[in-house]
N, C-alpha and C positions, 0 to 999 in steps of 0.2 A: 354171677361167677363167669369166667372165661377161661379157656384151655390156653389160650395165647400170652398167660402171664403164669410163669412157672415160679412158685415160692418154696424154697428148701432151707430148713435151718438145721445146722449140724455143728456140732462144738462152739456154741454161744455165737455163730455167726449166721445171719439171715441172708441168703442170695435171691434176688429178684431178676428174673430172666425175661427179657422181652422174646416172644417166640411166634413169629409171624412171616416166616422168611418168604413165602409165596407173594407177600405184601410188602416187602421191604423193611418188616417190622413197623409198619405203619400203625399208629396207635388209636383205637376206636375208644368210644365212651366207657364201654365196659372194660377194657384194659385199664385206663385212666382211674376207674373206680377200683378196681383190683390192686392195683399198686398203690392207691391212697389207703386202702384199708391194711394193707402190708405194712406200710412205713408208720401210719398212726398206732397199730397193735405193737409194732417194735418200739416206738417211744415211749409207751406207757407200761410195758410188761419188762420182766428182767429175764425172759427166755433167751435173748441174744443181747450181744454188747457191741456188735458191728453189723452193719448192713452194706451188702454190693449190690448196685445195679449194674446190668450187663444186658446184652443182646446176643441171638443166636446167629450163626453163619457169618457173612462178612459184612453185616449191616447192625449198627447199633440201634438206630431207628431212623425212618424217613421223615420222622414228625407226624402231622396228624393226619389220620385217614380223612381224605377230602369228602369222600360220599357220607360217612358217618358225619364229619363237621358239618355240611351242608343241609343236614336234615332235621336240623334244629333242635327242639329239645328246652332244657332249663338254661335261661338267659346267662351268658357270660357274667354278667354282673352279680350274679348270685351264687354264696358259697357252696350252694347244693349242686352245681355245674360240676360234672366229674373233671373236666381240665383244672377248674380254679381249685376244687378240693385238693386234687394232686399238688398242684404248685403250692397251696398252703401248707400240705403235709411236709413237702421237702423244706420248705422255708422254716416251719416251726418245730422240726424234729429236734429233740432236745440231745440225741446221741450221735454219734458219728456216721456219717453217709459217705460212701465210697462208690466212685462209678470206674468201672472198667469198659473203655470204649474200644470196640471192635469194631471198624468199617467205619462208614460215614454216619456222622452226627448232625442231623439236618435241622433245623428250626428249633423246635422244643428239645429235640436230642442235644443240641447245643446248650440253649438257655436253661434247661435242668440243671446242667453241670455247675451253673455259677451259684448253686444252693447246695451242692455236695462239697464236704470238708476236704476230701481227697480226689482226684481225678488222674487216673492211670490210662494210658491210651496203647493200643497196638501200633507197630511201625506203620502200618498201611492206613490208619484212621485218619479221617478228614473233619473239618468241621466249618460248617456254615449256616447261616441264617437270613434265606433271600426274601426276607419280608417285603421291602419296597417293591422287588420284582413281581410280587403276587399280590400288589395293591394292598399290602397290610402294613401294619407298624410293629416294632419290637413288644415283646411281652416277657412275663416271668420277671419283672424288674431289670431286662437286661439292658434297657437304655441307660440306666444308672450303673449296673454292676459290670457290663463287659468294658467300659471305658476304665472303671477303677482296676480291671484285672489286667488288661493288655494294652491300656493308655488309649488316649482319645483318637489317634490317628489311625491305628489300627482296627479299633472298634468303629469308625466311620467307615473304614474301607471294608469291613465285613457287614455292617447294618446297610450302610447306603450304596455301597458300589457291587455288594454280594460277592465278596472275595471269599475264596475257600482256602482255608488254612490247613497245611499239611501237619502230621503228628510233631514233626521237627519244630516248624513254625509254631505250634500251639505251646510246646515245650520252652522254646526261647522266648516267648511271649508271657510265660507265667499261668497259661490258661489250663496247663497240665502239669503234674508234679514228675511223672517219670514216664520214658517211652519204653516198652518192652518188645521183643521179636514177637510177632503175631501168635506164634503156638505157645508162648511164654506168659502170655497176658493173664490168662484166668488162673493159673498156678500162683503167679506172683500176686495177683489181688489177694487171693484167698489167704497166701501167707501173710502178708500185711494186715488183712483183717483179722486173723487168728492172733497175731501180735498185740492189735489194738484191743482186742476182747480179752486178753489177758492182763490189759492194765486196770488201774482202779476206776470203777464205774463213775465213783462220785468225783474224783478228778477228771475224769473226760468231759462229765457233764457241766462242771464250772468251766473249765477250760473254754469248751465250746461257746458258753455263755458269754464269756468274756470278749471272745473272738467276734463273736456276732453280736455286739452291743447295739449295733444299729439297724436291729431288726426292725424296730417299730418304724424307723424312716424308711427302710424297703417295704415295709407292707404298704405304706402310704403311696409310694411311688408305683407299686404293682397294681392298686386300686386304681389311679389315674390311668395308668397304660391300658389295664383291661377296658376302661370305657372307650378310648380312643379305638382300640382294638375292634371292640364290638360295633361300633359306628361304621368302620372301614369294611366290616364284613357283609354291610347293606349296601355298600358304594358299588358304582358303576365299573369302577377299576378291578375290584375283585372279583364280580360277575365275569367280567372279561378275562382275567386271568385264568379262571376255572375252565370257561368256556375255550379258550385258547390250548390249555394242557388237554382237554378231552379231544379235540380237534388236531392236536400234535401241530401246531403253529405258532408263532411267536405272537404274543399279545400286541394289541395297539391300542395305547392309552390316548385318551383325548387331551 
């Protein structure tokens, strides 16, 4: 368990809050496990009918905690790896998932959104996936799902050139459904979640299943991605990106 993931269920709405402001809400293995368990429990029980993922402060999440990430553990190719377990949980959840993006969504902070059914953002939210700049490759099915969401040109701008999307740009490109004033984001997300929770649970599940009929194709793509991602973790380029970050300099790739 971890204190950095706050889980609250009220009026049939579960809220999962990433709470590690001193580290820009960077996600550790323990945090991935806690979120995966919460989403798995939500998917198989009737206690809640909508789930909201959000962050504390002015940051949704800075992505993976690098020190935890570099520490090793269960191989990425294994379903027991906390990151893979979390990604499988959000991909396979049969009930509505809502994201309320406050501040920056970086790396997996962006790619997890592609598995959420509804994404709302505060007006100061930003979205980026600087994998190539870190010597890595896209994950979470994003090399397939992001082009389908925002178009090939914008997806390449984000995944290859490291473009940072503003909330307005994300809205215009279809990555988010609505943008709210920062102070109104949480209340509006909860209101929409409550509205969804009042709908027919059977109809919601069946509707989501129809919308997500390509799930098996996505799962295969995610599996292929994670193998290449795991290879890149062992590369000299990734080692250089980490060293440069720790030394506060620009990486130099061969």
